Residue, then its C-alpha position, 0 to 999 in steps of 0.5 A: m477536439y483538442r479543447n476537450q482533450n485539454c479539459k480531460l487532462r486538466n481534470g485528470v491532473k486535478r484529480q491526481v493532485i487531490f488524491l495526493q493531498l488526501l494520501t498525504v493527510g492519510f499518512l499523517i493520520i497514520l503517523l499521529g495514530t502511531e505516536y499515540l499507540v507508541r505512548a499508550g504502550f501498544q507496541d506489541e500489537m502494532l508489531l503484530c499489525s505489521m506482520m499482518s500487513f506484510l502477509v497481505i502484501w505477500l499474498v495480494s501484490p500486485v494489484e492491477d487496475h482497469s487502466r493498466t492491465l498486467s501480462v502474465d510475465e509482468q504479474a510474476r515479475y512485480k509479484k517477485k519484486a514486491r515479495i523481496s522488497s516487503f520481506g526486506y522491509e519487514f526484516m528491517v522493522q523486526t531487527i530495529y524493534y528487537i535490537w535497537k529502539p521499539a518506537e522508531a521501528l513502529y514509525a517504519a512499520s506504519a509504512v508497511n501498514a499504509v502499503a497494505l492499506v493501499l493494496i486493499l483499497g485497490i481491490v475494493k475499488n476494483k470490486k466496486i466498479g466491476y473490474r476483474p483482473a485478466h489473471i483471475c479470468r484465466k484460472 
């Protein structure tokens, strides 16, 4: 029994390392795409994507998982924290874009886009495995 637990741990750790590597490569691809779009002159469109990503974070977060369910209190607390931090970050992006340099703001906006993408992927994963969060079942 001890040997099986170690195998599960090693496989889980290996999966986490692979996931982190894929996430890093994905974020680098987002940054390279941002660089291309900045040079091509799509700053206003990217700022619009940042605002839509902020709206996704505002409406969807937090996304719970089958391995970590959230109580009603945790749901409310994390929703409040996510809304405050995303509002602050989006305010910073907008301020930098209009006052200072648009290109630097768009690199910061790509982080907002990546967070929204991860939230959407979490929802898709939950739907794919058939997991229905408890707060949705209670309504």
